[in-house]
N, C-alpha and C positions, 0 to 999 in steps of 0.2 A: 335920353334920345339926344344927341348932339343936334344941336340948331346954329346955324353958321350965322353969327353978328346979326343974330335976331331974338327979340324977346317973345317973338309970337308963340303961343303953344302947339303943342303936337296935334290937338283938337282943331284949332285954328287952321292949321296947315294942310291938314287932310280933307278938311271941309270946305276949302276954298273952292268956288266956281271952277271948272276945268281951263276956262279961258285967263284966268289969273294965275294960275300955279304952272310952272316950267313942267316940261316931260318928267316923267320917273326917271328916266336913264341921263337926266342933263339937268343942270341948274345954271339959270340966266343970270345976271348981274341983280344982287340982292334976293335971289330965289334960293330955295331949300330944297334938296332931294331927301325924301325919306326913305330910309333903305332899311329893310329888315331880312335876317337871314335865319331860316331854319336849319338847325345841324340835325340832321337825320331823317330821312326818307320813309319812316314808318307813319301808322295812322294819325300820332299827335302833330308831327310836321308837315304832311302833306293837308290834312284836314285844317289846321291852323291857316296855312299860307293860303288855301282856298276862300276860308271865310274873310280872312283880312281882306283879299283882291274883290272878293263881292260886296264888301261894306264900302269899300273906297278903291275904286280901279287906279287910283294915281299912286299907288303904294308902289314900291320898287321890291318885290319879293323873289329871294332866291331859297331853293331848298337843294341843301348839299347831303348827298348819299354816297358814301365810301363804297357801297357794294353795286356792281353793275346791275342794269335792268333784268328784272326777273328772278334776280337772286334775294331770298328773303330767309328769315330764321323762322322755324313754327311750322306747322302743318295748316291749323285753322283755328278759329278763335269762335267765343261762344258771346251772345248777348240776350237781352231780353225787350219785350216790348218796351219799356220804360225809357230805353236808350234809343230806340227806334223813334218814338215820339218827339225828341229832343233833336234826333237828325233830320225829322221832317220840318221842325219849326227854323232848324237855322241852314239847311240846304234841300227842298225838296226833292232837287232832280238827282243829286246823288243818293239821297236815302230811298228813293223809289226802285233805283237800280240794285242798290244792296240788298232791299227786300226781296227783290224778284228772284236773285241770285242764292239766296239763303235757304239751308235746307233747314226744316223745321221738326220740332219734336213736342208732345205734350205728356211725355212719361218717363220713368225712371225704372231702371232694372238694377238690384243690388244683388250678387250672387255669391254667398257664401259656400267656399266648396262645392260648386256647381248646385246648390240649392237657391234658385232664384226666388227673389220677391218683387212684384211689380206694384207701384204705385202711380196716381197721375199727377201732374205737376203743372204749375203754369208753362205757357207756352215759351219756349226757349229757339234761337237760333242758333245755328252755326254756318259759317264760312269760311272758306279757304282765305288765309291771311294773304297769299299773294293776289287773288282775284278782289279782295277789298282793296289793296293798294294799286292794282290797276285801274278801277273804278275812281277812285280818289286822286292818282296821278293824272288820268285823262281828263278830269274835272278840271283839276288846277292848271292844267296846261292851256285848256280852253279859256279859261279866265284871266290867262296873261302871268302865270307864275313861271318863273324859270326853274327846271330842275337839273342840276348837275349831279350825273352818275358817275361813281368812280372816282369821286372827289373826297376825300379824306380831311376833316379838319379836327385836329386835336388839342387845340388851343383858340381862343378869342384873339390873341395876338396874330393870328393869321386872317382876321378879318377887320383890319383897322378903319376900314371906310364904314363899316356897317353901324346904323343908330341903334338898334336893339338886335341881338342875337338871343335866339330861343333855342338852348339846349334840349333836342328832344333825341338825344343819339343814345338812349337804352339805359338798363341797368348799370353798364360799364362805362356810364358816361365820361369821356374824356375831358369834355369841357368842365364838367363839374369837377372832376379830379384838379384840375388844374386853376381853379377858382376858390381863393380863400374866403373864410367867413361863412361859409353854408352851414355848418355843424352836421355834416353827413356823418349818420350812422348806418353801419350795415352789420347784419347778423346773417349767419350761416345756418341752415337747415342741418340736421343728422342725416335725413334719409337721401337716397340716391334716387334719381329719375332720368329718363329718357324719352325723348319727344320722338313718335314714330307716327306711321300712317299705315294704313290698310285699303284695300280696295273691296273689303267687307264693309257694306252700309249699315250702321247702326241706327235703327229707328227710334230708338229709346235712347237716353244718357244712361250709359251701362258702367256699372262699378263691379267688376269680377276680382273675388279675393280668393287666394288660391293658397293654403298650406302646402311647404316644401319640407324637404330634409332639414333646410337650413333656416327655416321660418317664412313668414309671410311676405307674398309678393301681390300687388295689386295693379289695376289698370283703370283710366278713365278714358271711355270710349265714347265717341259721338260723331254722329253724320254732317257732313260739311258740304256736301253735294251730292246728287243722284249717282254718283261713281266711288266715293271714298269715304273715309272716316279718319278721323284723329285718335290715336291710340297712345296714351302716355303711361308709361309703365314707372311704379314707384315700389319701392321698398326700404329696410333698413340696411344700413351700412353692413351688418353682420350678415344678412341674407346676401347681398351682392357679392361679399367675399366669399361667402361659403359657396355659391354657385360658380364663382369661378370668372364673374364677368370683367373683373379688372385684367386678365391675361388674355382674354378672348379677343380675334378678331371680329369685325364688324358682322360678317356673314355667319359665324359660328355663334354670336350672341343672338342675332335674330331667330336661328334655329332653336335655341334653348327655349326661348321666349315663345316661339309658335308653338312648340310641345306643352308648355307650361299653359297656355292660353287657349289650347288646341278646342275645347268646347266652345267657345266664344268667338273664334276666329271661323270655324266650320271650313277648314281646308284653305281659307283665303292665306295669302304670305303678310308679314310684316315688311314695312318698305322704309328705307331711311329718307332722310331729309328731300323733299322732292324737287328742290331749286336747285341741287348739288351744292349747296353751300358748305358743304362738308360738317354739317351741325349734328349730326347723329351721335352724339356721345353722353355718357352718362354724366350728371351734374348734380350738385349741391345747389338749393334754392336759396337765392341771396334776398333778403328782406331790406329794402332799403328806406331810410327816411331821413328828413333834411329839417333842421330847425328853422333855416330861410331858403327861400327859394329863388331869390335874386339878390345880384350884388352887382350895383351900378346899372350897365347896360345889358347884363347877363340876366336870363330868366330860365328856370328848368320848366318842363313839362313832361308828362307821360312818366315810363320808367326811369327816366334820369331823376325826378324828383319823388317818386314813390313806386313801390311794387307791393303787390298783395298775392298770395300764394296762390298757385293755379287751381288749387281745389274750391275756390270760390268763384272762378269764372269771371273776374273782374278788371283785370289789366286793361284790356282794349276800352272797355266802358269808361274807366276812368279816364285814360289817355284823350278818348276823343271829348270827355267832357272838360278835361283840361283846356283843351283848344278852345271848346266854346265859350267858355268862360274869360279866357284871355282875350279872344277876339272881341268879346262883349266890353271888357274893361277897358281894353285901350281908347276907344274913343269917347268914353263916359268922362275922362278926367283931363283936368288941363294940363297936367305935367305926367311925365312917364313913370317917376316915381310913386305917386300917390296910386297910379294906374295899377303897377305892380304889387303894390301892397295891398291893394284892393283884391286882385288875384290871388294872391299867398292868403289872404284872410279867408276867404271864400272857398278855396280848394282845400286848404288844411283842415277846414271844419266839415267839409263833405266826405272827405276820406278818412276820417277818424273812426266812422263806425265801421266800414270795409276793412280798415287796417287792423282793428282789433279781432274783427270776425275770422279774419284769415289767419290771424296768431292762432285762435283756440281752434280753427278749422287744422292747420299745420299741425298743431300739437294733438288732436285727436288722431291724424294718419301716423304720428309718430310713437303711438301708444296703441298700436292695434291688438296686441295680446291682451289687453285690458278688458276688450270687450269681444274676443273671438270666443268664447266659451258660451255666449249667450247664444239663443234661437235666432235663425234667420230672420226671423220677423222683428224680435227685440235688436237684434244687431242693424237691422235696416233702420227702424226707428231711431235709433241712436246716431246713426251716420247722418239722420236727417237733420238732428239736433245738435251737432257737432260744435257748432258756433257758439253754444252756449258756454259763457264764462263761469258758470255754476256746475256742469257736468264734470271736469275734473276732480272735483271734490265731494262727490256723492258718490257712493257704489254704483256700479252702472243698473243692476237689476232693481235697486232701489229708486233709481233716477227715472227708469223706464215706467214704473209703475205710479211715480209721484207726479210725473210731468202732465199726463191727462188729467189728473185730478185738480193739480193746480191752474190749469186752465178753466176748469170748472169752479173752482170755488175762488171770490174775490179775495178772501185774506191771504191765501196762498198766491196766487197771481199777483196781488200785491208785493209780497216777499220776495219773489221772483224777480220782480223788476228792481226792487229794491237792492238786493243782495248782488245781483249781476254786474253792475256799473261799479260797486267797490271793489269786486273781485278784480275787474279789468284796471283799477286803479293800483292795485297790490303788486300787479305784475309789471308796472311801469311803463305800459305802453299809451300813456298821455305824456307828452312834452309839458315843460311847465308852462308854456303858454296856453295848454289845453287842458286846464282843469274844471272845466264846466261839466255838469252831470252829462252822462251817456242819455241821450234820447231814448226811451222806452217804446217808442212806436214803430220802431223798424223790424221788420220781419227777416229774422234769423233763418230761417228753414228753407230757403230757395236754393236749391242745387248746393 
């Protein structure tokens, strides 16, 4: 962070009594203006800006968002009670509003060729992405954050007067691409997916799998309010090509998908992106990892720093946790570099487990034929265990029968916990500075 002709630390500057510090928008003789830019008006950028202003109203904080107000990508997002508890600790006011408007479910349905299996789950929450952004932006504005919509920032050079630039501009971050030395690694998944919505309200988190003449196709469907649901369709590239989606116009594609998922939709239509952003297209998922999350005054957060496959539903949770961590780290340290280093260390350790789980979850969905000959109940059970690093190396039916036994017998349970981290290391999903053993205490079965 740039400090003009002064050896004072950032902590000293932002903790000075208001009467001794110049206004955030101007610096008097010998004074310093602390200016922070959040590039990207998604959950990470808005929440970080809000928390920093709440911790110190003297911060001069601007969020730069390239889209106009009301235009966002994606239908809805999911989260669980552990995130909600963190939001309440960080800012009870916005947490309360998010909880009030979120849609709740406590069960899952897995349907293999229209043969459903139901099971209970921990309480989950769905919320329209745009609704969450409205809550966070309104709260941030009330705290004194400036939000500049329709303002695209593709390089840090466009923000020369900023003391700290937080790149939270998404998976395809232009700030990250223009910043050397971050060690960015991007891996492209083989499956195709499309993010849609529907006015059918799913009161359970639903996974319908349908066999077509060209292979398997499936969806993740979940309610996001009392009137709509997210409906993400995924399939192998071969199925996508065989069904002709590559050549279809948008409405023709929706009509074909409505026919395929007729039982689940129950006459309700599929709808393209609600905000009019034109984002209703087939994509391949990009998994993003970075060896370093900061360089000088530039620091990454949210999808710019990391992505996890949408089948584990952790993207928004991890982005908001990044914001909380960075907002906590900055005032704790005397210099900006140690603050960013501590943030990087904390968050890289925190996302290690979700990234590994997301890798195996994506791999499971890229190999549906391996499991499709199981009974619906067996298939459902292994879907719930898809994050296991052992599952790809054990015949599915054998794993189905062994897993309940391994939970009950201490020796087998210990073996499973020992073998799992080793398999993860074989797949190279730990950077050189993350060679510590994978914690065995995490629950891999949630959604």
